[in-house]
N, C-alpha and C positions, 0 to 999 in steps of 0.2 A: 517554442513548445509546439508539439504536434497538434493538429486540429482534431477536436473531438466530435464524433458523429453520434447522434442519438441511437439508442439500442434498436428502436423500431426501423430506422434506416438501414442499419447493419443487417437486421433480419431480412428485410426486403431484398437487399443486395445478394445475400446468401441464397435466398429462394430463387432468384434469377439464375444464379450459377448452378444450383441443384436441378433446375429445370432444363439445363443443357446449354445455356448460352455461354459462349467463351468468355473467360475472365477478362481478356484484353478488350473485348467489345463492350462488356458491362462497364469496365473502368473508363473507357473512352466516352461512352454515352453519358456517364454520370460525372465525368471530369474528376475522378479520383485515381489514385495510384493503384496499379494492378498489384503491387506488393502489399498494399493495405488490405486488399481483398484476400490475398493468400494468407496473411496473418489472421484475419477474421475467420477464414475457413478452417485453418489449423486449430484455432482456439475453440471453435464450435465442435470440431471432431473430438477434442480433448474433453470438453464439457459433456458431450453425449456418450463418452466412454469408448469411442472408436479408436482413440489414440491414447497412449500413456502420457501423463503429465499432470501439472497442477491446474485444477479447474479454476474458473473465474471466482467462484465463491470461496475456495480455499485461499486464493491469492488475496482476496479482499480481507479475509480473516487475518492473514499474515501481516498485511499492511497495517490493519488496526492494532494488532498485537505489538508490532514494532513501535508504532506511535505511542502506545500506552507505556511500553517499557522505557522509551526515551523520557516521557513525562515523569515517571517514577524515579528514574535515575537522576533527573534534574532536582526533584524534591529531596532526595537523599543527600545530594551534594549541598543543597541549601541548608538542610538541617545540620549536616556535619560542620559546615562553615559557621553557622550560628552557634553551635556548641563550642567550637574552637574560640570564637570571639568572646563568648560569655565566660569561658574558662580563663581567658586573659584578664577580663575586667573584674569579675566577681571572685573574691578569694574563696578557697574551699571552706566548708563549714567547720571542719576540725581545726583550722588555723585560727579561728576567732575565739575559741574556748581557751580559757586560762587553765593552766595546770594547777592542781591543788596540792 
């Protein structure tokens, strides 16, 4: 799993790049991948509206929504299976009544 850096650290790295320092130099000084800085910079440009794309907040909402959908689908599957099992064990109400 990729290493996670705090948001404050990312912000400081991007500030150094925006101040004019070369990405390769910042990456070497901080011992991080220059590709990581490029990804952070691109996402920052998207978040500030300078590039088209999915913002960080929209991405977080999508992740939360997908997680919730998965939970709900699991609940529905459990309820369907329980109904199926109950249907096999408990006879229908109409079958227990005697005809007159």
